[in-house]
TIKOL-749482 format. One record per residue (C-alpha): x, y, z; residue in one letter; residue number from 1. Coordinates in pm, whole numbers, padded with zeros to 5 digits. Layout:
<pts>
(pt (X Y Z) 'A' NUM),
...
</pts>
This chain:
<pts>
(pt (00780 01403 02115) 'M' 1),
(pt (00946 01061 02107) 'V' 2),
(pt (01035 00928 02452) 'I' 3),
(pt (01250 00641 02323) 'Q' 4),
(pt (01417 00623 01982) 'R' 5),
(pt (01334 00291 01815) 'K' 6),
(pt (01525 00103 01550) 'K' 7),
(pt (01274 00039 01271) 'I' 8),
(pt (01308 -00167 00953) 'L' 9),
(pt (01092 -00072 00653) 'V' 10),
(pt (01098 -00331 00374) 'T' 11),
(pt (01009 -00180 00039) 'G' 12),
(pt (01119 00150 00191) 'G' 13),
(pt (01217 00311 -00140) 'A' 14),
(pt (00871 00253 -00287) 'G' 15),
(pt (00578 00490 -00308) 'F' 16),
(pt (00429 00420 00036) 'I' 17),
(pt (00752 00302 00199) 'G' 18),
(pt (00938 00626 00129) 'S' 19),
(pt (00658 00833 00284) 'H' 20),
(pt (00670 00604 00588) 'L' 21),
(pt (01049 00642 00621) 'C' 22),
(pt (01008 01022 00622) 'E' 23),
(pt (00740 01006 00890) 'R' 24),
(pt (00940 00772 01115) 'L' 25),
(pt (01250 00993 01089) 'L' 26),
(pt (01038 01299 01168) 'D' 27),
(pt (00914 01112 01476) 'D' 28),
(pt (01276 01071 01590) 'G' 29),
(pt (01341 00706 01509) 'H' 30),
(pt (01635 00526 01349) 'E' 31),
(pt (01519 00389 01014) 'V' 32),
(pt (01661 00105 00805) 'Y' 33),
(pt (01520 00118 00452) 'C' 34),
(pt (01545 -00218 00276) 'L' 35),
(pt (01465 -00247 -00097) 'D' 36),
(pt (01570 -00452 -00400) 'N' 37),
(pt (01467 -00167 -00634) 'F' 38),
(pt (01243 -00378 -00855) 'F' 39),
(pt (00974 -00112 -00822) 'T' 40),
(pt (01141 00111 -00561) 'G' 41),
(pt (01317 00429 -00670) 'N' 42),
(pt (01623 00594 -00517) 'K' 43),
(pt (01480 00934 -00607) 'D' 44),
(pt (01211 00872 -00344) 'N' 45),
(pt (01463 00855 -00059) 'I' 46),
(pt (01777 01030 -00191) 'I' 47),
(pt (01702 01336 00023) 'H' 48),
(pt (01718 01115 00333) 'L' 49),
(pt (02066 00975 00273) 'L' 50),
(pt (02241 01255 00465) 'D' 51),
(pt (02032 01187 00773) 'N' 52),
(pt (02255 01004 01027) 'P' 53),
(pt (01954 00805 01149) 'Y' 54),
(pt (01868 00671 00803) 'F' 55),
(pt (02035 00372 00637) 'E' 56),
(pt (01963 00234 00289) 'L' 57),
(pt (02016 -00138 00233) 'I' 58),
(pt (01981 -00312 -00105) 'R' 59),
(pt (01836 -00655 -00034) 'H' 60),
(pt (01565 -00892 -00155) 'D' 61),
(pt (01343 -01021 00127) 'I' 62),
(pt (01302 -01359 -00042) 'T' 63),
(pt (01651 -01414 00103) 'M' 64),
(pt (01712 -01421 00480) 'P' 65),
(pt (01816 -01094 00641) 'F' 66),
(pt (01959 -01028 00985) 'F' 67),
(pt (01950 -00704 01182) 'I' 68),
(pt (01860 -00592 01533) 'E' 69),
(pt (01544 -00382 01534) 'V' 70),
(pt (01244 -00301 01753) 'D' 71),
(pt (00979 -00279 01481) 'Q' 72),
(pt (00934 -00406 01125) 'I' 73),
(pt (00700 -00264 00862) 'Y' 74),
(pt (00674 -00527 00586) 'N' 75),
(pt (00577 -00337 00270) 'L' 76),
(pt (00797 -00510 00011) 'A' 77),
(pt (00594 -00637 -00286) 'C' 78),
(pt (00499 -00498 -00628) 'P' 79),
(pt (00151 -00351 -00579) 'A' 80),
(pt (00023 -00252 -00924) 'S' 81),
(pt (-00098 -00509 -01180) 'P' 82),
(pt (00150 -00399 -01446) 'I' 83),
(pt (00437 -00475 -01207) 'H' 84),
(pt (00315 -00780 -01016) 'Y' 85),
(pt (00204 -00955 -01336) 'Q' 86),
(pt (00544 -00892 -01496) 'Q' 87),
(pt (00696 -01174 -01289) 'N' 88),
(pt (00411 -01353 -01106) 'P' 89),
(pt (00636 -01620 -00953) 'I' 90),
(pt (00862 -01354 -00805) 'K' 91),
(pt (00557 -01166 -00678) 'T' 92),
(pt (00416 -01459 -00484) 'I' 93),
(pt (00764 -01550 -00354) 'K' 94),
(pt (00804 -01195 -00224) 'T' 95),
(pt (00475 -01214 -00035) 'S' 96),
(pt (00519 -01567 00104) 'V' 97),
(pt (00896 -01616 00150) 'M' 98),
(pt (00934 -01249 00241) 'G' 99),
(pt (00674 -01287 00516) 'A' 100),
(pt (00849 -01600 00646) 'I' 101),
(pt (01187 -01424 00656) 'N' 102),
(pt (01055 -01109 00820) 'M' 103),
(pt (00847 -01302 01074) 'L' 104),
(pt (01155 -01506 01159) 'G' 105),
(pt (01347 -01182 01209) 'L' 106),
(pt (01072 -01045 01432) 'A' 107),
(pt (01071 -01367 01634) 'K' 108),
(pt (01449 -01351 01693) 'R' 109),
(pt (01435 -00983 01788) 'N' 110),
(pt (01113 -00997 01993) 'Y' 111),
(pt (01011 -00716 01755) 'A' 112),
(pt (00667 -00596 01662) 'K' 113),
(pt (00588 -00651 01293) 'I' 114),
(pt (00322 -00498 01069) 'L' 115),
(pt (00208 -00660 00745) 'Q' 116),
(pt (00091 -00431 00467) 'A' 117),
(pt (-00184 -00648 00323) 'S' 118),
(pt (-00433 -00530 00066) 'T' 119),
(pt (-00798 -00488 -00023) 'S' 120),
(pt (-00723 -00730 -00308) 'E' 121),
(pt (-00776 -01014 -00059) 'V' 122),
(pt (-01149 -00944 -00106) 'Y' 123),
(pt (-01124 -01006 -00481) 'G' 124),
(pt (-01439 -00907 -00672) 'D' 125),
(pt (-01657 -00883 -00361) 'P' 126),
(pt (-02016 -01000 -00319) 'F' 127),
(pt (-02069 -00774 -00016) 'I' 128),
(pt (-02036 -00397 -00013) 'H' 129),
(pt (-01871 -00221 00161) 'P' 130),
(pt (-01614 -00482 00264) 'Q' 131),
(pt (-01575 -00572 00631) 'T' 132),
(pt (-01275 -00753 00774) 'E' 133),
(pt (-01475 -01070 00845) 'D' 134),
(pt (-01560 -01112 00474) 'Y' 135),
(pt (-01356 -01397 00323) 'W' 136),
(pt (-01354 -01256 -00027) 'G' 137),
(pt (-01419 -01377 -00380) 'N' 138),
(pt (-01078 -01442 -00534) 'V' 139),
(pt (-00985 -01642 -00844) 'N' 140),
(pt (-00692 -01857 -00719) 'P' 141),
(pt (-00554 -01916 -01071) 'I' 142),
(pt (-00639 -01585 -01241) 'G' 143),
(pt (-00396 -01320 -01369) 'P' 144),
(pt (-00415 -01131 -01038) 'R' 145),
(pt (-00380 -01438 -00816) 'S' 146),
(pt (-00002 -01405 -00769) 'C' 147),
(pt (-00068 -01086 -00574) 'Y' 148),
(pt (-00409 -01165 -00420) 'D' 149),
(pt (-00322 -01515 -00299) 'E' 150),
(pt (00031 -01414 -00198) 'G' 151),
(pt (-00109 -01150 00036) 'K' 152),
(pt (-00376 -01390 00169) 'R' 153),
(pt (-00106 -01646 00245) 'C' 154),
(pt (00107 -01380 00414) 'A' 155),
(pt (-00184 -01293 00643) 'E' 156),
(pt (-00217 -01660 00733) 'S' 157),
(pt (00155 -01681 00811) 'L' 158),
(pt (00133 -01377 01038) 'F' 159),
(pt (-00154 -01529 01235) 'V' 160),
(pt (00028 -01865 01253) 'N' 161),
(pt (00347 -01703 01385) 'Y' 162),
(pt (00143 -01528 01652) 'Y' 163),
(pt (-00046 -01841 01754) 'Q' 164),
(pt (00253 -02076 01747) 'Q' 165),
(pt (00542 -01847 01846) 'N' 166),
(pt (00384 -01548 02016) 'G' 167),
(pt (00518 -01296 01762) 'V' 168),
(pt (00366 -00951 01813) 'D' 169),
(pt (00183 -00899 01481) 'I' 170),
(pt (-00023 -00627 01314) 'K' 171),
(pt (-00214 -00668 00985) 'I' 172),
(pt (-00368 -00387 00783) 'I' 173),
(pt (-00555 -00415 00452) 'R' 174),
(pt (-00471 -00113 00239) 'I' 175),
(pt (-00729 00019 -00007) 'F' 176),
(pt (-00643 00226 -00317) 'N' 177),
(pt (-00382 00483 -00217) 'T' 178),
(pt (-00238 00768 -00423) 'Y' 179),
(pt (-00018 01074 -00390) 'G' 180),
(pt (00328 01212 -00472) 'P' 181),
(pt (00604 00959 -00549) 'K' 182),
(pt (00375 00730 -00745) 'M' 183),
(pt (00550 00604 -01057) 'Q' 184),
(pt (00405 00747 -01378) 'P' 185),
(pt (00415 00405 -01547) 'N' 186),
(pt (00282 00188 -01265) 'D' 187),
(pt (-00056 00127 -01429) 'G' 188),
(pt (-00261 00253 -01134) 'R' 189),
(pt (-00570 00444 -01231) 'V' 190),
(pt (-00483 00784 -01079) 'I' 191),
(pt (-00128 00795 -01214) 'S' 192),
(pt (-00260 00677 -01553) 'N' 193),
(pt (-00531 00942 -01572) 'F' 194),
(pt (-00308 01226 -01447) 'V' 195),
(pt (-00017 01146 -01679) 'C' 196),
(pt (-00245 01103 -01978) 'Q' 197),
(pt (-00416 01435 -01905) 'A' 198),
(pt (-00089 01625 -01853) 'L' 199),
(pt (00046 01483 -02180) 'N' 200),
(pt (-00270 01582 -02366) 'G' 201),
(pt (-00353 01219 -02441) 'E' 202),
(pt (-00694 01055 -02433) 'D' 203),
(pt (-00788 00914 -02091) 'I' 204),
(pt (-00846 00539 -02109) 'T' 205),
(pt (-01112 00377 -01894) 'I' 206),
(pt (-01119 -00002 -01887) 'Y' 207),
(pt (-01481 -00113 -01883) 'G' 208),
(pt (-01784 00112 -01889) 'D' 209),
(pt (-01655 00352 -01622) 'G' 210),
(pt (-01919 00256 -01367) 'R' 211),
(pt (-01686 00039 -01160) 'Q' 212),
(pt (-01597 00211 -00833) 'T' 213),
(pt (-01298 00258 -00607) 'R' 214),
(pt (-01232 00444 -00282) 'S' 215),
(pt (-00922 00662 -00303) 'F' 216),
(pt (-00706 00733 00002) 'Q' 217),
(pt (-00434 01000 00010) 'Y' 218),
(pt (-00099 00862 00120) 'V' 219),
(pt (-00065 01085 00430) 'D' 220),
(pt (-00385 00941 00573) 'D' 221),
(pt (-00253 00588 00522) 'L' 222),
(pt (00081 00664 00689) 'I' 223),
(pt (-00095 00807 00995) 'E' 224),
(pt (-00302 00490 01026) 'A' 225),
(pt (00002 00264 00984) 'M' 226),
(pt (00191 00436 01264) 'V' 227),
(pt (-00114 00427 01492) 'R' 228),
(pt (-00163 00057 01416) 'M' 229),
(pt (00201 -00029 01489) 'M' 230),
(pt (00187 00154 01822) 'N' 231),
(pt (-00159 00029 01920) 'S' 232),
(pt (-00232 -00199 02212) 'D' 233),
(pt (-00090 -00552 02179) 'N' 234),
(pt (-00441 -00699 02179) 'T' 235),
(pt (-00514 -00521 01848) 'I' 236),
(pt (-00371 -00740 01574) 'Q' 237),
(pt (-00605 -00696 01280) 'G' 238),
(pt (-00664 -00736 01003) 'P' 239),
(pt (-00798 -00381 00991) 'I' 240),
(pt (-00913 -00201 00676) 'N' 241),
(pt (-00731 00124 00604) 'I' 242),
(pt (-00894 00326 00328) 'G' 243),
(pt (-01130 00606 00239) 'N' 244),
(pt (-01495 00496 00252) 'P' 245),
(pt (-01607 00760 -00001) 'I' 246),
(pt (-01668 00585 -00331) 'E' 247),
(pt (-01612 00722 -00684) 'F' 248),
(pt (-01671 00571 -01027) 'S' 249),
(pt (-01390 00567 -01280) 'M' 250),
(pt (-01588 00812 -01491) 'L' 251),
(pt (-01619 01055 -01198) 'E' 252),
(pt (-01244 01029 -01134) 'L' 253),
(pt (-01160 01094 -01500) 'A' 254),
(pt (-01382 01401 -01504) 'E' 255),
(pt (-01214 01538 -01189) 'K' 256),
(pt (-00867 01489 -01343) 'V' 257),
(pt (-00973 01658 -01668) 'I' 258),
(pt (-01111 01955 -01472) 'K' 259),
(pt (-00804 01998 -01248) 'Q' 260),
(pt (-00550 01961 -01529) 'T' 261),
(pt (-00753 02183 -01762) 'N' 262),
(pt (-00684 01942 -02045) 'T' 263),
(pt (-00877 01880 -02365) 'K' 264),
(pt (-00828 01505 -02329) 'S' 265),
(pt (-01121 01289 -02432) 'K' 266),
(pt (-01237 00979 -02245) 'I' 267),
(pt (-01213 00652 -02437) 'I' 268),
(pt (-01329 00309 -02326) 'F' 269),
(pt (-01138 -00019 -02359) 'L' 270),
(pt (-01232 -00376 -02254) 'P' 271),
(pt (-01230 -00446 -01881) 'K' 272),
(pt (-00939 -00669 -01767) 'P' 273),
(pt (-01008 -01019 -01636) 'E' 274),
(pt (-01097 -01038 -01264) 'D' 275),
(pt (-01099 -00659 -01227) 'D' 276),
(pt (-01330 -00584 -00929) 'P' 277),
(pt (-01650 -00394 -01004) 'S' 278),
(pt (-01667 -00237 -00657) 'Q' 279),
(pt (-01418 -00167 -00380) 'R' 280),
(pt (-01505 00027 -00066) 'Q' 281),
(pt (-01378 -00023 00290) 'P' 282),
(pt (-01581 -00044 00606) 'D' 283),
(pt (-01349 00143 00848) 'I' 284),
(pt (-01545 00096 01171) 'A' 285),
(pt (-01266 -00115 01324) 'L' 286),
(pt (-01001 00144 01239) 'A' 287),
(pt (-01208 00417 01398) 'Q' 288),
(pt (-01265 00204 01707) 'K' 289),
(pt (-00908 00084 01764) 'H' 290),
(pt (-00688 00359 01612) 'L' 291),
(pt (-00791 00663 01817) 'D' 292),
(pt (-01088 00739 01592) 'N' 293),
(pt (-00869 00748 01280) 'W' 294),
(pt (-01037 00849 00957) 'K' 295),
(pt (-00912 00999 00629) 'P' 296),
(pt (-00878 01378 00630) 'K' 297),
(pt (-00769 01457 00274) 'V' 298),
(pt (-01049 01487 00016) 'S' 299),
(pt (-01006 01349 -00335) 'L' 300),
(pt (-01005 01702 -00483) 'D' 301),
(pt (-00733 01816 -00241) 'E' 302),
(pt (-00524 01502 -00286) 'G' 303),
(pt (-00555 01514 -00665) 'L' 304),
(pt (-00427 01873 -00665) 'A' 305),
(pt (-00115 01768 -00474) 'K' 306),
(pt (-00062 01465 -00694) 'T' 307),
(pt (-00104 01662 -01017) 'I' 308),
(pt (00143 01923 -00891) 'A' 309),
(pt (00396 01646 -00822) 'Y' 310),
(pt (00363 01498 -01171) 'F' 311),
(pt (00387 01845 -01327) 'K' 312),
(pt (00720 01899 -01149) 'N' 313),
(pt (00844 01564 -01275) 'R' 314),
</pts>
């Protein structure tokens, strides 16, 4: 039960994660402003919310200044899959850096609390495993993924600087691989790739030998952590890892998708992309300590079933 309705801005609110967050915040009784330039966002994700009197959709690019009166800001705007962020790398890094500056300035003017959706990509191809928040990472600053990796690293720095210099109330989370309904079928992420290939009866493509690992988090678990982080004590600023610590190889994931879709798709192997991490797994001790013992609840099998059902309906 919400005691006080807040005015909340969600940048990137028509995207995969942003649209789930908008739904959750409306369900919690808040007034939600969804801001998106629709580069990767999709109106279909939020069209069912347009009749809600407490929801407002705004087309805007956060690389340009934006003015509104709000209590909280969730800064999610940025292409998050390689196929999208490498399409226009200059725009990607501008979105992370200039977008952070504009949203932090807005938070400063409003005395608003602001959460930065950072990423596990700040760890690059890590030398330590699992990754803890005090690990500085192993990132190629001029590689094909650097527009995203370094943009998010710079945004984290800006958030800390705005707190230290201007007293802005900041929150930083590092999101690990997340999946679920409302993913785009052509976004190049491994789960959407595998599921769409399987449903279409195509061969499933694994880049590399299939032994590289990821930790997959269902979107509902992420949203719960984001809301807890935003509403956590002011002394808890982050960065805090948000992800599922259970690790799977690409080959294991492909086999699960084949089994659940009951497809006759074969697995084929292609060369591994440059700078693609060999391992990615979060240490979530800080999240459990500071976010009311938060931990993921949805298993990969359960989450895959929901995701496959969504893509079947599409």
